[in-house]
Every structure is written in C-alpha cells, then in structure tokens.
Backbone as a chain_set.jsonl record, in Angstrom:
{"seq": "MSGETSTGTPPREVSAWNVPNALTVLRLVMVPVFAWALLAHPDSIGWRVGSTAIFVVAIFTDFVDGKVARKYDLVTSFGKLADPIADKALTGMAFIGLSVLGELPWWITIVILVREWGITVLRFVVIRYGVIAADRGGKAKTVLQAVALTLFLLPFRMLDGLHWVHTVGWVVMVAALVLTVLTGANYVRSALRLRRGSTTA", "coords": {"N": [[117.139, 127.499, 85.404], [116.097, 125.199, 86.4], [114.979, 121.862, 85.796], [116.899, 121.236, 83.972], [119.989, 119.573, 83.11], [123.396, 119.597, 84.434], [124.828, 120.222, 82.198], [123.245, 121.808, 80.75], [121.32, 120.696, 79.158], [118.049, 119.348, 78.686], [116.741, 116.938, 81.061], [116.667, 113.437, 80.294], [113.663, 111.942, 79.369], [112.15, 109.068, 80.57], [110.375, 106.452, 79.176], [107.475, 104.759, 80.387], [106.919, 102.429, 79.188], [108.78, 99.935, 79.079], [111.321, 97.322, 79.36], [111.969, 96.574, 82.132], [109.603, 97.425, 83.489], [107.743, 95.863, 82.156], [108.479, 93.33, 83.047], [107.81, 93.619, 85.694], [105.014, 93.814, 85.527], [104.537, 91.278, 84.49], [105.26, 89.746, 86.695], [103.189, 90.378, 88.426], [101.085, 89.166, 87.062], [101.775, 86.528, 87.359], [101.148, 85.953, 89.969], [98.384, 85.017, 90.604], [98.561, 82.592, 89.221], [100.57, 81.226, 90.568], [99.307, 81.036, 93.073], [97.158, 79.323, 92.518], [98.535, 76.992, 91.75], [99.827, 76.368, 94.146], [97.746, 75.918, 96.001], [96.09, 74.066, 94.814], [96.867, 71.287, 94.843], [98.1, 70.646, 97.552], [99.314, 68.541, 98.949], [100.787, 67.136, 97.205], [103.947, 66.232, 96.1], [105.065, 66.843, 93.617], [103.425, 68.978, 92.692], [103.981, 70.851, 94.683], [106.693, 71.337, 94.221], [106.458, 72.402, 91.675], [104.882, 74.737, 92.125], [106.649, 76.112, 93.742], [108.705, 76.538, 91.936], [107.474, 78.344, 90.181], [107.175, 80.484, 91.909], [109.891, 81.098, 92.492], [110.851, 81.807, 89.94], [109.29, 84.084, 89.486], [110.21, 85.733, 91.559], [112.813, 86.0, 90.67], [112.478, 87.619, 88.435], [112.18, 90.036, 89.649], [114.749, 90.64, 90.545], [116.017, 90.817, 88.045], [114.597, 92.9, 86.667], [115.186, 95.12, 88.243], [117.967, 95.274, 88.013], [118.32, 95.672, 85.244], [116.932, 98.083, 84.923], [118.492, 99.885, 86.392], [120.996, 99.653, 85.097], [120.551, 100.498, 82.458], [119.42, 102.93, 82.826], [116.585, 103.124, 83.186], [114.784, 103.718, 85.115], [111.68, 104.491, 86.429], [108.902, 106.447, 87.695], [106.608, 104.921, 87.772], [107.692, 102.338, 87.878], [109.039, 102.457, 90.352], [106.918, 102.475, 92.103], [105.188, 100.383, 91.273], [106.821, 98.12, 91.302], [107.48, 97.39, 94.085], [104.841, 96.829, 94.825], [104.183, 94.624, 93.247], [106.026, 92.804, 94.283], [105.102, 92.556, 96.928], [102.56, 91.545, 96.501], [103.16, 89.019, 95.474], [104.825, 87.757, 97.488], [103.066, 88.092, 99.589], [100.917, 86.48, 98.837], [102.178, 84.025, 99.023], [102.73, 83.863, 101.797], [100.087, 83.937, 102.822], [99.015, 81.678, 101.562], [100.561, 79.596, 102.698], [99.748, 79.846, 105.346], [97.026, 79.291, 105.112], [97.221, 76.621, 104.467], [98.036, 75.685, 106.873], [100.704, 75.613, 107.549], [102.204, 77.696, 108.385], [102.113, 79.926, 111.067], [99.286, 82.056, 111.515], [99.644, 84.51, 112.777], [102.214, 85.362, 112.177], [102.038, 85.772, 109.426], [100.087, 87.813, 109.407], [101.367, 89.942, 110.82], [103.527, 90.468, 109.09], [102.19, 91.089, 106.674], [100.667, 93.324, 107.423], [102.711, 95.146, 107.921], [103.95, 95.213, 105.347], [101.91, 96.032, 103.481], [101.065, 98.275, 104.786], [103.279, 99.982, 104.576], [103.261, 100.25, 101.824], [100.862, 101.672, 101.403], [101.601, 103.955, 102.772], [103.601, 104.919, 101.076], [102.05, 105.84, 98.925], [100.614, 107.833, 100.215], [102.556, 109.766, 100.855], [103.482, 110.455, 98.377], [103.076, 112.861, 97.173], [105.005, 114.416, 98.243], [107.328, 113.205, 97.511], [109.097, 110.266, 96.245], [109.584, 107.314, 98.061], [112.264, 105.425, 97.869], [113.4, 101.981, 97.763], [115.587, 100.91, 100.341], [118.815, 99.582, 101.444], [118.289, 97.936, 103.629], [115.623, 97.262, 103.209], [115.876, 95.807, 100.855], [117.421, 93.663, 101.728], [115.621, 92.537, 103.474], [113.68, 91.672, 101.676], [115.109, 89.675, 100.325], [115.605, 87.83, 102.425], [112.972, 87.121, 103.088], [112.217, 85.9, 100.672], [113.956, 83.69, 100.561], [113.229, 82.333, 102.918], [110.511, 81.76, 102.388], [110.776, 80.158, 100.125], [112.068, 77.916, 101.21], [110.029, 77.044, 102.87], [108.015, 76.507, 101.046], [108.988, 74.444, 99.42], [108.782, 70.856, 99.424], [110.038, 69.726, 101.832], [109.2, 68.757, 104.275], [107.773, 66.555, 103.59], [109.561, 64.698, 102.807], [111.634, 62.066, 103.696], [114.351, 62.322, 105.934], [114.995, 64.912, 105.335], [113.914, 66.766, 106.977], [115.316, 68.514, 108.565], [115.993, 70.63, 106.977], [113.709, 72.106, 106.884], [113.716, 73.09, 109.442], [115.864, 74.855, 109.267], [114.636, 76.609, 107.559], [112.78, 77.774, 109.315], [114.47, 79.234, 110.99], [115.457, 81.151, 109.206], [113.035, 82.333, 108.549], [112.23, 83.548, 110.97], [114.284, 85.425, 111.213], [113.72, 86.948, 108.957], [111.231, 87.958, 109.693], [111.875, 89.619, 111.891], [113.584, 91.504, 110.637], [111.809, 92.55, 108.812], [109.987, 93.967, 110.416], [111.717, 95.864, 111.607], [112.747, 97.287, 109.368], [110.387, 98.329, 108.467], [109.75, 100.213, 110.427], [111.839, 101.959, 109.922], [111.171, 102.93, 107.367], [108.9, 104.374, 107.992], [110.027, 106.437, 109.519], [111.545, 107.616, 107.483], [109.533, 108.539, 105.788], [108.316, 110.448, 107.416], [110.44, 112.269, 107.691], [110.665, 113.053, 105.016], [108.219, 114.322, 104.593], [108.347, 116.412, 106.486], [110.568, 117.784, 105.486], [109.584, 118.635, 103.029], [107.435, 120.294, 103.695], [108.683, 122.355, 105.036], [110.28, 123.455, 103.154]], "CA": [[118.009, 126.334, 85.341], [115.407, 123.997, 86.843], [114.553, 121.013, 84.7], [118.014, 120.974, 83.081], [121.152, 118.955, 83.72], [124.511, 120.515, 84.616], [125.353, 120.597, 80.883], [122.305, 122.712, 80.11], [120.37, 119.947, 78.339], [116.939, 118.836, 79.49], [116.918, 115.547, 81.456], [116.015, 112.485, 79.408], [112.442, 111.372, 79.901], [112.118, 107.619, 80.394], [109.025, 105.951, 78.962], [107.061, 103.675, 81.277], [106.852, 101.218, 78.373], [110.129, 99.389, 78.948], [111.474, 95.927, 79.789], [111.799, 96.392, 83.578], [108.199, 97.545, 83.871], [107.048, 94.691, 81.611], [108.759, 92.224, 83.962], [107.024, 93.871, 86.901], [103.638, 93.432, 85.208], [104.544, 89.816, 84.381], [105.284, 89.218, 88.055], [101.828, 90.518, 88.936], [100.262, 88.159, 86.385], [102.149, 85.207, 87.869], [100.653, 85.764, 91.336], [97.266, 84.066, 90.678], [99.009, 81.286, 88.732], [101.277, 80.636, 91.704], [98.323, 80.717, 94.112], [96.423, 78.133, 92.093], [99.44, 75.84, 91.791], [100.123, 76.04, 95.541], [96.581, 75.475, 96.749], [95.34, 73.036, 94.094], [97.222, 69.966, 95.364], [99.164, 70.953, 98.521], [99.971, 67.345, 99.476], [101.531, 66.503, 96.121], [105.328, 66.708, 96.021], [105.259, 67.437, 92.298], [102.772, 70.283, 92.639], [104.705, 71.779, 95.554], [107.908, 71.73, 93.512], [106.036, 73.269, 90.571], [104.477, 76.055, 92.642], [107.871, 76.77, 94.203], [109.419, 76.977, 90.735], [106.797, 79.565, 89.714], [107.522, 81.532, 92.867], [111.298, 81.461, 92.314], [110.97, 82.528, 88.659], [108.7, 85.411, 89.684], [111.155, 86.491, 92.374], [113.983, 86.284, 89.84], [112.17, 88.759, 87.574], [112.404, 91.238, 90.453], [116.188, 90.898, 90.47], [116.364, 91.197, 86.673], [114.071, 94.214, 86.275], [115.931, 96.157, 88.954], [119.308, 95.351, 87.443], [118.206, 96.276, 83.903], [116.494, 99.472, 85.077], [119.623, 100.705, 86.825], [122.073, 99.611, 84.116], [120.196, 101.257, 81.255], [118.757, 104.169, 83.242], [115.176, 102.995, 82.838], [114.017, 103.86, 86.348], [110.523, 105.377, 86.263], [108.047, 106.556, 88.876], [105.737, 103.749, 87.744], [108.47, 101.202, 88.351], [109.324, 102.598, 91.781], [105.715, 102.169, 92.855], [104.622, 99.089, 90.885], [107.733, 97.034, 91.645], [107.208, 96.878, 95.438], [103.486, 96.278, 94.892], [104.269, 93.278, 92.678], [106.743, 91.978, 95.259], [104.248, 92.307, 98.084], [101.474, 90.669, 96.074], [103.7, 87.673, 95.334], [105.198, 87.205, 98.797], [101.854, 88.069, 100.404], [100.169, 85.278, 98.467], [102.916, 82.879, 99.564], [102.478, 83.825, 103.24], [98.683, 83.572, 103.039], [98.845, 80.289, 101.147], [101.156, 78.716, 103.707], [98.898, 79.892, 106.54], [95.803, 78.562, 104.774], [97.575, 75.2, 104.513], [98.386, 75.349, 108.237], [102.137, 75.388, 107.65], [102.811, 78.902, 108.95], [101.137, 80.58, 111.95], [98.645, 83.233, 110.946], [100.113, 85.767, 113.371], [103.4, 85.785, 111.418], [101.536, 86.306, 108.156], [99.396, 89.085, 109.653], [102.366, 90.965, 111.157], [104.294, 90.817, 107.894], [101.33, 91.749, 105.686], [100.33, 94.667, 107.919], [103.892, 95.98, 107.661], [104.187, 95.369, 103.915], [100.888, 96.85, 102.83], [101.059, 99.567, 105.468], [104.314, 100.797, 103.956], [102.802, 100.552, 100.462], [99.897, 102.766, 101.532], [102.38, 105.123, 103.175], [104.26, 105.445, 99.867], [101.065, 106.602, 98.172], [100.228, 109.01, 101.0], [103.605, 110.782, 100.813], [103.992, 110.611, 97.018], [103.028, 114.29, 96.828], [106.246, 115.015, 98.723], [108.444, 112.517, 96.876], [109.017, 108.805, 96.229], [110.488, 106.633, 98.983], [112.862, 104.277, 97.191], [113.834, 100.906, 98.645], [116.963, 101.032, 100.801], [119.5, 98.296, 101.564], [117.58, 97.12, 104.605], [114.428, 96.741, 102.557], [116.282, 94.789, 99.898], [117.841, 92.496, 102.51], [114.375, 91.95, 103.975], [113.064, 90.963, 100.553], [115.892, 88.458, 100.082], [115.346, 86.9, 103.516], [111.612, 86.611, 102.915], [112.2, 85.005, 99.518], [114.641, 82.451, 100.939], [112.4, 81.649, 103.912], [109.316, 81.242, 101.724], [111.188, 79.055, 99.249], [112.32, 76.757, 102.063], [108.742, 76.57, 103.357], [107.215, 76.014, 99.924], [109.508, 73.152, 98.976], [108.182, 69.785, 100.24], [111.016, 69.045, 102.676], [108.487, 68.068, 105.349], [107.224, 65.31, 103.046], [110.659, 63.828, 102.394], [112.388, 61.491, 104.811], [115.749, 62.706, 106.052], [115.211, 66.322, 104.978], [113.148, 67.624, 107.884], [116.206, 69.528, 109.134], [115.974, 71.806, 106.09], [112.553, 72.902, 107.31], [114.166, 73.806, 110.64], [116.64, 75.985, 108.751], [113.642, 77.552, 107.053], [112.225, 78.513, 110.448], [115.477, 80.208, 111.434], [115.448, 82.242, 108.217], [111.74, 82.998, 108.644], [112.266, 84.427, 112.146], [115.166, 86.548, 110.864], [112.97, 87.781, 108.006], [110.183, 88.644, 110.455], [112.509, 90.692, 112.667], [114.057, 92.546, 109.726], [110.622, 93.171, 108.219], [109.466, 94.945, 111.375], [112.701, 96.93, 111.783], [112.793, 98.136, 108.17], [109.12, 99.05, 108.409], [109.907, 101.388, 111.282], [112.755, 102.871, 109.243], [110.426, 103.583, 106.288], [108.018, 105.374, 108.616], [110.88, 107.588, 109.833], [111.905, 108.267, 106.218], [108.346, 109.244, 105.315], [108.138, 111.631, 108.258], [111.484, 113.234, 107.302], [110.322, 113.571, 103.688], [107.099, 115.238, 104.74], [108.826, 117.616, 107.173], [111.444, 118.512, 104.58], [108.799, 119.276, 101.972], [106.602, 121.375, 104.235], [109.534, 123.478, 105.497], [111.027, 124.017, 102.005]], "C": [[117.255, 125.065, 85.762], [114.935, 123.211, 85.644], [115.658, 120.717, 83.723], [119.136, 120.299, 83.85], [122.25, 119.984, 83.831], [125.108, 120.95, 83.292], [124.408, 121.516, 80.138], [121.287, 122.017, 79.246], [119.262, 119.399, 79.221], [117.175, 117.373, 79.87], [116.122, 114.616, 80.552], [114.783, 111.911, 80.082], [112.408, 109.883, 79.562], [110.673, 107.164, 80.258], [108.72, 104.815, 79.93], [106.96, 102.35, 80.529], [108.268, 100.704, 78.142], [110.193, 97.985, 79.547], [111.316, 95.754, 81.295], [110.343, 96.467, 84.028], [107.37, 96.372, 83.348], [107.266, 93.479, 82.519], [107.973, 92.38, 85.267], [105.571, 93.449, 86.694], [103.525, 91.91, 85.098], [104.511, 89.177, 85.761], [103.895, 89.298, 88.697], [100.914, 89.447, 88.348], [100.539, 86.76, 86.948], [101.594, 84.923, 89.258], [99.463, 84.799, 91.393], [97.632, 82.668, 90.174], [99.714, 80.531, 89.852], [100.297, 80.193, 92.787], [97.571, 79.443, 93.765], [97.3, 76.888, 92.201], [99.719, 75.397, 93.229], [98.942, 75.387, 96.238], [95.817, 74.334, 96.086], [95.59, 71.645, 94.672], [98.365, 70.115, 96.37], [99.924, 69.736, 99.036], [100.746, 66.582, 98.411], [102.928, 67.092, 96.044], [105.573, 67.415, 94.696], [104.658, 68.825, 92.182], [103.482, 71.3, 93.521], [105.99, 72.252, 94.89], [107.558, 72.691, 92.373], [105.657, 74.661, 91.041], [105.686, 76.829, 93.145], [108.667, 77.304, 93.023], [108.809, 78.265, 90.186], [107.17, 80.734, 90.612], [108.953, 82.023, 92.657], [111.502, 82.239, 91.016], [110.429, 83.949, 88.799], [109.629, 86.304, 90.508], [112.37, 86.889, 91.545], [113.724, 87.467, 88.91], [112.363, 90.071, 88.324], [113.876, 91.636, 90.406], [116.576, 91.427, 89.085], [115.863, 92.593, 86.334], [114.8, 95.353, 86.982], [117.308, 96.367, 88.356], [119.287, 96.051, 86.085], [117.844, 97.753, 84.009], [117.654, 100.373, 85.467], [120.722, 100.774, 85.766], [121.794, 100.499, 82.916], [119.414, 102.525, 81.561], [117.292, 104.18, 82.815], [114.281, 103.07, 84.078], [112.896, 104.878, 86.129], [109.736, 105.433, 87.569], [107.096, 105.368, 88.949], [106.458, 102.534, 88.307], [108.73, 101.26, 89.836], [108.122, 102.23, 92.64], [105.191, 100.761, 92.557], [105.497, 97.924, 91.312], [107.502, 96.521, 93.071], [105.812, 96.305, 95.589], [103.479, 94.844, 94.363], [104.964, 92.328, 93.642], [105.829, 91.586, 96.413], [103.068, 91.411, 97.726], [101.948, 89.226, 95.997], [104.029, 87.051, 96.685], [103.975, 87.127, 99.716], [101.024, 86.828, 100.118], [100.847, 84.033, 99.02], [102.661, 82.739, 101.069], [101.049, 83.357, 103.531], [98.451, 82.111, 102.689], [99.387, 79.308, 102.174], [100.327, 78.701, 104.989], [97.589, 79.153, 106.309], [96.043, 77.057, 104.88], [97.973, 74.75, 105.918], [99.865, 75.112, 108.458], [102.898, 76.592, 108.196], [101.775, 79.587, 109.823], [100.584, 81.859, 111.331], [99.204, 84.533, 111.513], [101.359, 86.277, 112.648], [102.972, 86.423, 110.102], [100.894, 87.671, 108.354], [100.388, 90.205, 109.954], [103.109, 91.419, 109.906], [103.43, 91.551, 106.875], [100.922, 93.156, 106.119], [101.49, 95.615, 107.662], [104.032, 96.264, 106.174], [103.172, 96.304, 103.264], [100.735, 98.212, 103.512], [102.082, 100.504, 104.863], [103.93, 101.17, 102.527], [101.804, 101.703, 100.47], [100.623, 104.055, 101.89], [103.081, 105.752, 101.979], [103.301, 106.306, 99.058], [100.679, 107.891, 98.894], [101.256, 110.128, 100.845], [104.127, 111.039, 99.4], [103.967, 112.074, 96.574], [104.302, 115.013, 97.277], [107.48, 114.392, 98.071], [108.261, 111.013, 96.97], [110.035, 108.225, 97.201], [111.025, 105.393, 98.288], [113.302, 103.24, 98.211], [115.295, 101.104, 99.044], [117.582, 99.644, 100.956], [118.801, 97.363, 102.539], [116.345, 96.483, 104.001], [114.756, 95.642, 101.567], [116.715, 93.513, 100.605], [116.62, 91.771, 103.06], [113.702, 91.122, 102.894], [113.784, 89.648, 100.264], [115.608, 87.412, 101.153], [113.947, 86.295, 103.414], [111.552, 85.596, 101.786], [112.83, 83.661, 99.855], [113.779, 81.649, 101.914], [111.172, 81.015, 103.258], [109.652, 80.069, 100.812], [111.414, 77.783, 100.055], [111.018, 76.177, 102.617], [107.907, 75.945, 102.24], [107.683, 74.653, 99.427], [109.055, 72.046, 99.936], [109.17, 69.016, 101.115], [110.342, 68.251, 103.8], [107.946, 66.721, 104.891], [108.301, 64.287, 102.699], [111.45, 63.351, 103.601], [113.841, 61.963, 104.78], [116.032, 64.165, 105.743], [114.418, 67.28, 105.869], [114.009, 68.743, 108.47], [116.24, 70.795, 108.273], [114.81, 72.712, 106.473], [112.89, 73.687, 108.572], [115.001, 75.021, 110.259], [115.69, 77.063, 108.221], [113.025, 78.384, 108.151], [113.194, 79.576, 110.954], [115.473, 81.418, 110.498], [114.143, 83.026, 108.313], [111.705, 83.972, 109.823], [113.14, 85.649, 111.869], [114.456, 87.506, 109.916], [111.894, 88.585, 108.718], [110.757, 89.834, 111.212], [112.937, 91.837, 111.75], [112.896, 93.268, 109.055], [110.069, 94.262, 109.122], [110.42, 96.131, 111.507], [112.747, 97.86, 110.575], [111.491, 98.904, 107.996], [109.173, 100.317, 109.24], [110.809, 102.42, 110.621], [112.057, 103.62, 108.107], [109.493, 104.653, 106.84], [108.819, 106.623, 108.965], [111.26, 108.354, 108.566], [110.739, 109.091, 105.682], [108.113, 110.525, 106.114], [109.172, 112.703, 107.926], [111.158, 113.865, 105.963], [109.211, 114.599, 103.775], [107.548, 116.536, 105.421], [109.705, 118.457, 106.258], [110.685, 119.243, 103.506], [107.997, 120.451, 102.499], [107.409, 122.576, 104.698], [110.276, 124.123, 104.335], [110.304, 125.237, 101.442]], "O": [[117.732, 123.961, 85.502], [114.546, 123.771, 84.62], [115.426, 120.023, 82.732], [119.236, 120.423, 85.071], [122.085, 121.12, 83.385], [125.828, 121.947, 83.246], [124.71, 121.96, 79.03], [120.45, 122.687, 78.642], [119.502, 119.029, 80.37], [117.755, 116.63, 79.079], [115.032, 114.964, 80.098], [114.844, 111.449, 81.221], [112.612, 109.492, 78.413], [109.842, 107.452, 81.119], [109.593, 104.009, 80.253], [106.919, 101.283, 81.141], [108.882, 101.008, 77.12], [109.235, 97.52, 80.164], [110.584, 94.858, 81.717], [109.901, 95.666, 84.852], [106.42, 95.935, 83.997], [106.346, 92.69, 82.735], [107.532, 91.396, 85.863], [104.967, 92.813, 87.558], [102.545, 91.321, 85.554], [103.817, 88.183, 85.975], [103.484, 88.391, 89.421], [100.07, 88.888, 89.049], [99.644, 85.917, 87.003], [101.57, 83.769, 89.684], [99.512, 83.839, 92.162], [97.08, 81.674, 90.644], [99.478, 79.34, 90.055], [100.437, 79.108, 93.352], [97.369, 78.582, 94.621], [96.853, 75.849, 92.688], [99.834, 74.203, 93.504], [99.109, 74.418, 96.979], [94.981, 73.699, 96.729], [94.647, 70.908, 94.957], [99.496, 69.74, 96.062], [101.053, 69.869, 99.51], [101.294, 65.513, 98.679], [103.087, 68.307, 95.935], [106.215, 68.465, 94.656], [105.284, 69.74, 91.648], [103.581, 72.473, 93.163], [106.343, 73.428, 94.98], [108.267, 73.669, 92.135], [106.057, 75.655, 90.435], [105.754, 78.049, 93.0], [109.238, 78.392, 93.094], [109.532, 79.172, 89.773], [107.447, 81.835, 90.136], [109.2, 83.229, 92.645], [112.242, 83.223, 90.993], [111.027, 84.901, 88.299], [109.813, 87.481, 90.196], [112.896, 87.99, 91.701], [114.64, 88.238, 88.622], [112.672, 91.098, 87.719], [114.21, 92.81, 90.248], [117.363, 92.366, 88.969], [116.61, 93.396, 85.775], [115.01, 96.418, 86.402], [117.764, 97.501, 88.208], [120.123, 96.911, 85.807], [118.383, 98.581, 83.275], [117.794, 101.481, 84.95], [121.316, 101.832, 85.558], [122.693, 101.174, 82.413], [118.818, 103.126, 80.668], [116.823, 105.118, 82.17], [113.165, 102.552, 84.084], [113.149, 106.001, 85.691], [109.887, 104.573, 88.437], [106.805, 104.861, 90.033], [105.902, 101.791, 89.116], [108.656, 100.239, 90.521], [108.272, 101.739, 93.759], [104.799, 100.033, 93.469], [104.986, 96.856, 91.649], [107.341, 95.314, 93.254], [105.603, 95.393, 96.389], [102.853, 93.96, 94.948], [104.544, 91.182, 93.801], [105.79, 90.426, 96.822], [102.624, 90.608, 98.547], [101.232, 88.311, 96.404], [103.571, 85.951, 96.995], [103.861, 86.205, 100.524], [100.491, 86.2, 101.033], [100.174, 83.092, 99.439], [102.407, 81.639, 101.56], [100.831, 82.491, 104.377], [97.777, 81.388, 103.422], [98.744, 78.305, 102.483], [100.213, 77.665, 105.644], [97.095, 78.466, 107.204], [95.172, 76.312, 105.328], [98.222, 73.564, 106.138], [100.252, 74.482, 109.443], [104.102, 76.51, 108.441], [100.654, 79.815, 109.368], [101.309, 82.636, 110.711], [99.238, 85.548, 110.817], [101.546, 87.487, 112.518], [103.478, 87.476, 109.714], [101.124, 88.586, 107.564], [100.267, 91.3, 109.406], [103.298, 92.616, 109.69], [103.877, 92.528, 106.275], [100.839, 94.068, 105.296], [101.287, 96.752, 107.236], [104.213, 97.414, 105.774], [103.545, 97.254, 102.576], [100.322, 99.184, 102.88], [101.802, 101.685, 104.656], [104.233, 102.271, 102.066], [101.889, 102.606, 99.638], [100.297, 105.123, 101.371], [103.151, 106.976, 101.872], [103.677, 107.368, 98.563], [100.445, 108.919, 98.258], [100.891, 111.297, 100.719], [105.109, 111.763, 99.232], [104.741, 112.479, 95.707], [104.637, 116.079, 96.762], [108.557, 114.989, 98.082], [107.381, 110.532, 97.684], [111.209, 108.596, 97.173], [110.302, 104.409, 98.138], [113.549, 103.562, 99.373], [116.139, 101.423, 98.206], [116.945, 98.642, 100.634], [118.725, 96.155, 102.313], [116.051, 95.312, 104.246], [114.018, 94.664, 101.443], [116.416, 92.411, 100.146], [116.586, 90.541, 103.107], [113.217, 90.019, 103.148], [113.146, 88.631, 99.991], [115.394, 86.242, 100.837], [113.766, 85.096, 103.629], [110.914, 84.552, 101.918], [112.303, 82.613, 99.482], [113.616, 80.439, 101.759], [110.836, 79.866, 103.545], [108.898, 79.099, 100.737], [111.004, 76.698, 99.64], [110.908, 74.966, 102.812], [107.184, 74.974, 102.462], [106.869, 73.808, 99.057], [108.956, 72.282, 101.141], [109.146, 67.786, 101.138], [110.845, 67.21, 104.224], [107.689, 65.842, 105.714], [107.995, 63.15, 102.342], [111.882, 64.154, 104.427], [114.473, 61.995, 103.724], [117.17, 64.619, 105.869], [114.271, 68.459, 105.549], [113.492, 69.801, 108.829], [116.484, 71.891, 108.777], [114.914, 73.936, 106.394], [112.416, 74.808, 108.759], [114.864, 76.089, 110.856], [115.912, 78.259, 108.41], [112.768, 79.572, 107.958], [112.785, 80.684, 111.303], [115.485, 82.564, 110.949], [114.142, 84.249, 108.174], [111.21, 85.092, 109.691], [112.788, 86.769, 112.241], [114.571, 88.724, 110.051], [111.665, 89.751, 108.395], [110.194, 90.928, 111.18], [112.684, 93.004, 112.05], [112.988, 94.461, 108.763], [109.723, 95.348, 108.657], [109.979, 97.28, 111.518], [112.781, 99.08, 110.731], [111.486, 100.004, 107.443], [108.7, 101.37, 108.813], [110.573, 103.622, 110.743], [112.312, 104.806, 107.899], [109.317, 105.709, 106.233], [108.357, 107.741, 108.739], [111.295, 109.584, 108.565], [110.929, 110.2, 105.184], [107.756, 111.56, 105.551], [108.852, 113.89, 107.88], [111.345, 115.067, 105.778], [109.257, 115.631, 103.105], [107.176, 117.628, 104.99], [109.609, 119.685, 106.247], [111.072, 120.339, 103.102], [107.887, 121.483, 101.837], [106.891, 123.691, 104.752], [110.841, 125.206, 104.485], [110.774, 125.843, 100.479]]}, "num_chains": 1, "name": "protein.A"}
C-alpha cells in the first residue's frame, strides 16, 4: 500500500518546473540587482526608493509563489528548500547592505545571518530524515523582517518631518530580531525531534 493514496491510486508527482519555483529563481536573480541599486548611490533619495521597490517586489514574489504552490498543489522538495534560501539571500543582502552603509549595527546583522544560514544548513543536514517546512512563527519572522527592512531602506532619515518613521522601523527591527532568535531555537528542536523519530522508527 505504500506509495498509494487512500483511493488506491499513486500520488501525483509534481514537476519542479512550475510557476512557484520560477518565481523563487526570479527572486534569487533579483538579489544582485537589489544590491547594486542599494549600494550604487546610497545618499540619493531616488535610488533608495528604487532599491526599496526592487526589494518589495522580490518579497512579494515570495508571497505569490507560496500561495500559488498551495492552491494548485505545486509544492515540491525543490521549492521547500530553494524558497527559504532565496528569502535569506534577499533579506541577508538587505541587512548586510544597511550595515555596510552604517545604518544598522553589524551585531544585529551578524546575529540574524548566523541564525538564518545556520537553520538553512540544518535543513540540509537533516534532509535525509525529512524536510522541515516553515511554521507560523517562521512566517511571522519573515514578515517582521521584511517590514523592518523596508522601513530602513526607505529614505525617511533624509526627509524632514519623517524621522519618526525611522523610529518605528527600529521598534519593528527589535521585534524581528527577538522573533528570529526564538524561531531559530524552535527549528533546532524540530530538527532534533525529526532525527530522533527517524532513528527510532
């Protein structure tokens, strides 16, 4: 009976060549474009707005590919692994870029990147036992990071009367940092449970 559904028919195999995965690859391609736009003219309001627009569009593809994958049952192992990698490459570049520009302390960037890429490596290590899918906490963390980075990327500091928005950005950034660390610990626990469950089965 293994390999069959409850109706006796083999489960449908989903090709990795689909729209959600194409959007994931597109997001990866947009990372160097975003980096160039951010670092080319950091003191230009127009360039900062443009680089932020690229970042927001790339983040939006993450929302779209996940929604399409679930709605049309196009979830693949490639997507489960490549999607978080694309997310981390994009947000990681944003964190690094802001630190390079001196607008975000390096220690925040380092803590977040160590957590993000550490969990990515962990996913590959335990893939022989199963795939660790993103949970609600991880998704909330991604949203908070995206909002915080968007507020930091936009040139509010350069505009008179809008400095308070940057303060709001700091509040969101701290919340994102805390949730990033907490969800990282949760993923480690999930990986340990997955490994123990596989070795005892």
